[in-house]
C-alpha distance (Angstrom), angle and dihedral (degrees) to the residues before:
residue distance angle dihedral
F1 . . .
D2 3.82 . .
F3 3.83 101.5 .
G4 3.83 94.6 -104.6
M5 3.82 101.7 -44.2
R6 3.80 93.2 122.3
E7 3.81 92.8 44.8
A8 3.80 89.4 49.9
A9 3.80 91.3 54.3
V10 3.81 91.1 49.0
E11 3.80 92.2 48.1
S12 3.80 91.7 48.5
A13 3.80 91.0 53.3
R14 3.80 91.3 45.5
Q15 3.80 92.7 53.2
L16 3.80 90.3 48.8
L17 3.81 87.8 55.6
F18 3.81 90.4 49.8
A19 3.81 90.4 50.2
A20 3.81 90.9 51.0
N21 3.81 90.4 50.3
W22 3.82 90.9 50.3
R23 3.81 91.0 50.7
Y24 3.79 89.2 50.2
D25 3.81 89.7 53.7
Q26 3.78 90.2 48.2
N27 3.81 91.4 53.7
I28 3.81 90.5 50.6
Q29 3.80 91.8 51.3
D30 3.81 90.7 48.5
V31 3.81 90.1 53.1
L32 3.81 91.2 48.3
L33 3.80 91.1 52.3
R34 3.80 92.5 48.8
V35 3.80 90.8 50.4
A36 3.81 92.6 46.7
A37 3.82 92.9 48.3
A38 3.82 91.2 48.1
Y39 3.82 90.5 47.0
Y40 3.79 93.6 51.8
G41 3.82 89.2 45.0
L42 3.80 90.0 56.1
I43 3.80 93.2 45.2
G44 3.78 90.5 48.2
R45 3.81 93.0 50.7
R46 3.80 91.2 49.5
A47 3.78 89.9 50.3
L48 3.82 89.8 50.5
V49 3.81 89.2 53.7
A50 3.81 89.8 51.8
A51 3.82 89.6 48.7
D52 3.80 90.8 49.8
E53 3.79 90.4 51.4
E54 3.80 90.5 53.0
S55 3.80 90.6 47.4
L56 3.80 89.5 48.8
A57 3.77 90.4 54.3
D58 3.81 89.1 51.8
A59 3.81 91.4 48.7
Q60 3.81 90.9 50.6
M61 3.79 88.5 51.3
V62 3.81 89.1 54.3
L63 3.82 89.4 49.6
R64 3.82 91.0 52.2
A65 3.79 89.9 49.9
A66 3.82 90.5 51.9
D67 3.81 91.0 48.7
E68 3.80 90.9 50.2
R69 3.78 92.4 50.8
L70 3.79 90.3 48.5
T71 3.80 90.0 50.6
V72 3.81 94.3 52.3
G73 3.79 91.9 42.6
T74 3.81 99.4 -112.3
G75 3.79 94.9 104.4
T76 3.77 138.7 53.4
I77 3.76 135.7 -127.2
V78 3.78 87.3 -115.1
D79 3.80 88.8 64.8
V80 3.81 89.6 53.0
Y81 3.80 92.8 49.7
Q82 3.80 91.6 48.7
A83 3.79 90.9 49.2
R84 3.81 90.5 49.6
A85 3.79 89.2 50.9
G86 3.79 88.9 52.9
V87 3.82 90.2 52.9
A88 3.81 90.9 48.6
R89 3.80 92.9 51.0
I90 3.78 91.5 54.0
E91 3.80 91.7 45.0
L92 3.80 87.4 53.5
D93 3.81 90.8 52.6
L94 3.79 90.2 46.4
A95 3.80 92.6 53.2
A96 3.79 91.4 49.2
D97 3.81 93.1 48.4
R98 3.80 92.1 48.4
G99 3.78 89.0 54.5
A100 3.80 89.4 47.8
V101 3.83 89.3 54.5
E102 3.81 90.6 59.5
N103 3.79 91.1 47.0
A104 3.80 90.1 50.5
R105 3.79 90.5 47.8
G106 3.81 90.3 54.0
A107 3.81 90.8 47.5
L108 3.80 91.1 52.8
A109 3.80 92.1 47.6
T110 3.80 89.8 51.3
A111 3.81 91.9 47.9
V112 3.80 90.3 52.2
G113 3.80 91.6 47.8
W114 3.79 100.7 -104.9
P115 3.80 128.6 121.1
A116 3.79 111.9 -87.3
N117 3.81 92.0 -116.2
T118 3.81 93.5 58.3
R119 3.79 112.2 126.0
F120 3.78 114.8 -138.4
A121 3.79 141.3 145.2
V122 3.79 127.0 -122.7
A123 3.76 130.6 -156.6
D124 3.79 121.6 -118.7
P125 3.82 117.1 -104.6
P126 3.80 118.0 -99.6
P127 3.80 114.6 -81.7
D128 3.78 92.1 -127.8
L129 3.78 113.9 86.9
P130 3.84 116.9 -122.8
L131 3.79 98.1 -110.3
D132 3.80 99.4 142.6
L133 3.82 93.1 106.7
V134 3.78 101.3 40.2
E135 3.79 95.6 85.6
D136 3.82 95.3 41.8
D137 3.76 119.3 110.8
V138 3.79 110.3 -104.1
D139 3.81 91.5 -139.3
A140 3.80 89.9 56.6
L141 3.79 89.9 50.5
I142 3.79 90.4 50.1
A143 3.80 90.6 51.6
R144 3.79 89.2 48.9
A145 3.79 90.8 50.9
Q146 3.79 91.8 51.0
A147 3.78 88.6 56.6
L148 3.82 97.9 41.9
R149 3.80 109.1 32.9
P150 3.81 108.5 110.5
E151 3.79 95.2 -147.2
L152 3.80 90.0 57.3
G153 3.78 90.0 49.3
A154 3.81 89.3 52.0
A155 3.81 91.4 47.7
R156 3.81 91.6 50.4
A157 3.81 89.4 49.1
H158 3.80 89.3 54.4
V159 3.81 90.0 52.2
L160 3.81 91.0 51.5
R161 3.80 90.2 46.4
D162 3.79 89.9 54.8
D163 3.82 90.3 47.7
A164 3.77 88.4 55.3
Q165 3.79 91.7 48.5
I166 3.81 90.4 51.0
A167 3.79 89.7 51.4
G168 3.81 90.1 50.1
A169 3.82 91.7 48.1
R170 3.82 90.7 51.9
A171 3.80 91.6 47.1
A172 3.81 89.0 56.4
F173 3.82 88.4 72.0
L174 3.81 91.8 60.0
P175 3.80 129.0 80.7
E176 3.79 122.3 -95.8
L177 3.81 118.3 -130.1
V178 3.81 118.3 -152.7
A179 3.79 121.3 -174.5
G180 3.77 124.2 -174.9
A181 3.80 140.1 175.0
S182 3.78 135.8 -179.8
Y183 3.78 139.8 -178.8
N184 3.80 128.1 -154.0
R185 3.81 132.5 172.8
Q186 3.79 112.4 -142.7
S187 3.80 120.0 -152.8
P188 3.84 126.4 -169.6
Q189 3.77 118.9 -108.8
F190 3.81 93.4 -123.9
G191 3.78 133.0 34.4
G192 3.77 133.2 37.4
P193 3.77 123.7 -21.6
N194 3.82 92.8 -98.2
D195 3.81 101.0 29.4
G196 3.76 107.5 120.3
A197 3.79 94.2 -9.4
Y198 3.77 117.4 152.4
D199 3.84 138.7 177.0
Q200 3.75 121.9 -114.7
Y201 3.81 122.0 -156.6
R202 3.76 126.2 -172.2
Y203 3.75 129.9 -176.8
G204 3.74 137.9 156.2
I205 3.80 148.5 156.6
E206 3.77 123.6 -127.5
V207 3.79 124.8 -163.8
N208 3.82 117.8 -160.5
V209 3.80 111.2 -164.0
P210 3.84 115.7 -166.5
L211 3.76 113.2 -128.3
F212 3.76 132.0 -170.2
Q213 3.83 113.8 -44.5
G214 3.74 101.7 174.1
F215 3.85 95.2 -82.7
Q216 3.80 90.1 -62.2
R217 3.80 93.5 136.2
W218 3.79 92.1 47.3
N219 3.78 91.4 51.0
Q220 3.80 91.3 47.6
L221 3.79 89.9 52.2
R222 3.81 93.1 48.6
A223 3.81 90.6 47.6
A224 3.81 90.7 51.3
E225 3.81 91.2 49.0
S226 3.81 90.5 49.5
R227 3.80 91.0 51.2
R228 3.79 89.0 49.5
A229 3.83 91.4 53.1
A230 3.80 90.6 48.7
S231 3.82 92.5 48.6
D232 3.79 90.8 49.0
A233 3.82 91.2 50.8
D234 3.81 89.8 48.0
L235 3.80 90.3 52.0
R236 3.81 90.9 51.3
D237 3.80 92.0 48.6
R238 3.80 92.8 48.2
T239 3.80 90.8 47.4
Q240 3.80 91.2 53.4
A241 3.81 90.3 47.8
V242 3.81 91.7 51.2
I243 3.80 92.0 48.8
S244 3.81 90.1 50.7
E245 3.80 91.3 47.4
V246 3.79 93.9 51.0
W247 3.80 91.3 45.8
S248 3.81 92.9 51.3
S249 3.79 94.5 41.8
Y250 3.80 92.3 49.2
Y251 3.78 94.2 53.5
D252 3.80 92.1 40.7
F253 3.79 86.5 56.5
R254 3.82 92.7 49.4
T255 3.80 89.9 46.5
A256 3.81 90.7 51.6
L257 3.80 89.7 52.3
A258 3.82 91.8 50.0
R259 3.83 90.6 48.2
L260 3.80 90.6 51.7
R261 3.80 93.0 51.3
A262 3.81 91.6 46.7
S263 3.82 91.9 47.5
E264 3.80 90.5 52.0
V265 3.82 89.9 54.1
L266 3.79 89.8 47.1
F267 3.79 91.0 49.3
A268 3.80 93.3 51.4
N269 3.81 92.5 50.4
A270 3.82 93.5 43.8
R271 3.80 90.2 50.9
E272 3.80 93.3 53.0
S273 3.79 91.2 44.4
Y274 3.80 91.5 52.1
R275 3.80 93.4 46.7
A276 3.80 91.4 50.2
A277 3.81 91.8 48.2
L278 3.82 91.1 48.4
A279 3.79 92.7 49.7
T280 3.79 91.0 48.6
Y281 3.81 92.1 49.2
Q282 3.80 92.6 47.4
D283 3.80 88.1 53.0
G284 3.81 88.1 59.1
V285 3.80 98.9 -113.6
G286 3.79 102.6 86.2
D287 3.78 129.9 92.8
I288 3.80 122.7 -117.0
V289 3.81 92.8 -139.1
E290 3.79 90.9 55.4
L291 3.79 90.6 47.5
L292 3.81 93.5 49.1
N293 3.79 91.0 47.9
G294 3.79 89.0 51.9
L295 3.81 90.2 48.9
A296 3.82 91.9 50.0
Q297 3.80 91.6 49.8
Y298 3.79 90.3 47.5
A299 3.83 92.3 50.5
N300 3.81 92.0 46.0
A301 3.81 91.5 49.2
R302 3.80 91.1 49.3
A303 3.82 90.5 52.2
A304 3.81 90.8 44.9
V305 3.79 91.2 58.2
V306 3.80 91.0 51.2
T307 3.81 92.7 47.8
A308 3.81 93.2 46.0
R309 3.81 91.6 49.8
T310 3.81 91.4 50.1
D311 3.80 91.0 47.9
L312 3.80 90.3 51.1
F313 3.80 93.6 54.5
T314 3.81 91.4 44.0
S315 3.81 93.8 48.5
H316 3.81 89.1 48.8
A317 3.82 89.6 56.1
V318 3.82 90.7 47.2
L319 3.80 90.6 51.0
L320 3.80 91.7 50.1
R321 3.79 89.6 52.3
A322 3.81 90.6 47.3
I323 3.79 89.6 54.5
G324 3.78 91.4 48.0
E325 3.78 99.9 -112.8
D326 3.78 124.1 132.4
V327 3.78 108.6 -95.8
G328 3.78 93.1 -146.5
A329 3.79 95.0 50.3
G330 3.77 99.1 43.6
R331 3.78 120.8 -148.1
G332 3.79 117.6 -3.7
């Protein structure tokens, strides 16, 4: 009996194992977030390509309208050149976005663990927007993160490990009690198997009292208490960082949702403005500059909706990671 020294050593090792398991979980969640962000990046780039193709079709329609007006004598060659420039600008954006798709595909392959040149297909994201967290109370999400975040679990395990080491260091000042007992049956060297045989019992108690060891035990105790103070400070710092991360991620998510809704309103108005300008120009009374401005606003609004939708899905994944939930599994 050593007044808890052995139990303290076992508890210290157990908490180290818990901390290692928490760090393993943290690494998994980090990988999940990287994969999710790369996936949404690829989906967003593909959607931008699709938006560019629609804008290119609109620009080609404007070019045909300019050619028709030039043919009937109500337009000028300047209108045609400006319309061609509008087509070229969108083709330039389309080429850049197609290259970005391949870069995003390589980034996703790398995040998954494949070579960047691996060819693979990905599914489209769900049509429903991830709005399950937008109405939650941020304080409740912070409390949830404090319970779920793996790095906080690891930090708490380190604190408990240091508590166990302090208990072991204090137990080193106390005596150690050792009790033992044995039984042996003695038989004579000659004679029958039971002639002269007798039983031998032994038992005893030993007390080991620690004496002076050059302040080694005191220094071990002070070192354990210092490690405990450092672990406690680390836990407080990590807790503050997690709170800040959840707070920022939550409002980034709400901002992304507001930007998506605003971009959808902008897109609807830009579409109607462009259609009205096109109809006016086709009737022979509109101005090519006004039509091209309307086309540019329409194309920009279309791209803004795609970007805002991608940002919303990405910010949702970041918020899940900030709370401590698995990004791939959603809310638990």
